[in-house]
N, C-alpha and C positions, 0 to 999 in steps of 0.2 A: 440415488442419493450421493452427494459428494460432501466430504468433510474437509474443511480448510483449517489448517493449524498454523498459527502465526508464531514467530519468535523474533528476538532481536531488540525489543524495546528496552528502556532503562533510563538512566540518568546521564545527562551530558552537560557540559558547560557551553555557554554561548560561544559560537565559533567552532565548536567541535563537530563530530560526525557520529552517526549511527547508521546501521544497515538492518533493515527489516526484511524478513523472509516470510513467505506464506506458501505452504505446500498443500496441494490437493491430493486426496486419497486415491484418485484414479485419473487416468488420462481422459481428456475431453477431446474427441475428434471433431474436426470441422472448425467452422468459424466461431471464435469466442473472444471475449474481452476480459482482461484482468483490470482491476482498478484498486486504488488505495483511497480510502476516505479517512477523515479524522473528525473527532468531536471534542472540542475544548469545553471545560466546565461552563455551564450556563449558556452554551451556544448550540446551534443546530449542527448536525453532521454536514460536512462539506467535502466535495470531491477534491482530491489532491492531484491524482494523476491516473491516466489510463494507458493501456497498451493492448493493441489488437493482436490477433493471431498472425497477422501479416507484419507485425513489428512497428506499426504506426503508434506514435505516442502523443499525448496531450497533457498539459500541466496547468494547474491553477496559476494565475499571475503571481500570487504570493510566494510560490516556490520555484518559479522558473529560474534556471541558472544555478540553483542550489541543490535541487533534488533530481534524481534520475531513476526512472522505472525501467526494469528489464525483466526478461522471462527466460527460463530454461525449460523448453518443452520436454526434453528428455527426462527431466526431474519433476515435471508437473509443478513448477515453482515460479513464483514471481518475487521480485526483490524491489526494495525501495532504498536507494542509497541517499542518505540525507547529509549534506555538508553545509558548512557555514550556518549551523543551527542558531536559531534565535529563541528567546523566551516565549515569543508568541507561537512557536511551533509546538509548545506543550499541549498535548491532547492524547486521547486514546485513538490509536490508528487501527483501522479495520481493512482487511482485504476483501475483495469481492470478485466473484467469477460468474460471468453470465454468458449464456448462449441461447439461441432460439427464442421462443416466445415466453416460456414460463420457467426457464431455468436460471435461477438467481440465488447464489449461495454466498454466505458471509463467514468470515473468520470470527473468532471469539473476542478479538481486540487485544492490542498490546499497548501498554502505557509508555509514553515518551515524555520525559520531564527535562526541560532545558533551564538551567540556572544561569542567572546573570552574573 
């Protein structure tokens, strides 16, 4: 079992920045992928960004050039640096850690609100 604890959400103005963190309760050895998802009110959860254990990253088109995902394996932590925030980035953000066939864990979610 792995517990993921998120932090860093809050209120920001349009054009501002926030940094989300998500720490895992233990080290995951081998190939694994961290991801950030978000769910806006009345919408489905959507993938924001991923980073593999090898450091490869992918982003949703809506956040490319504004968000950056990174990981610190020594701290079992993933980050999401969010710059140039827009009101449409308002959502609950969830971290996800997955490896193997049936290992898929989620954080509790952290709310991000961007005011215009």
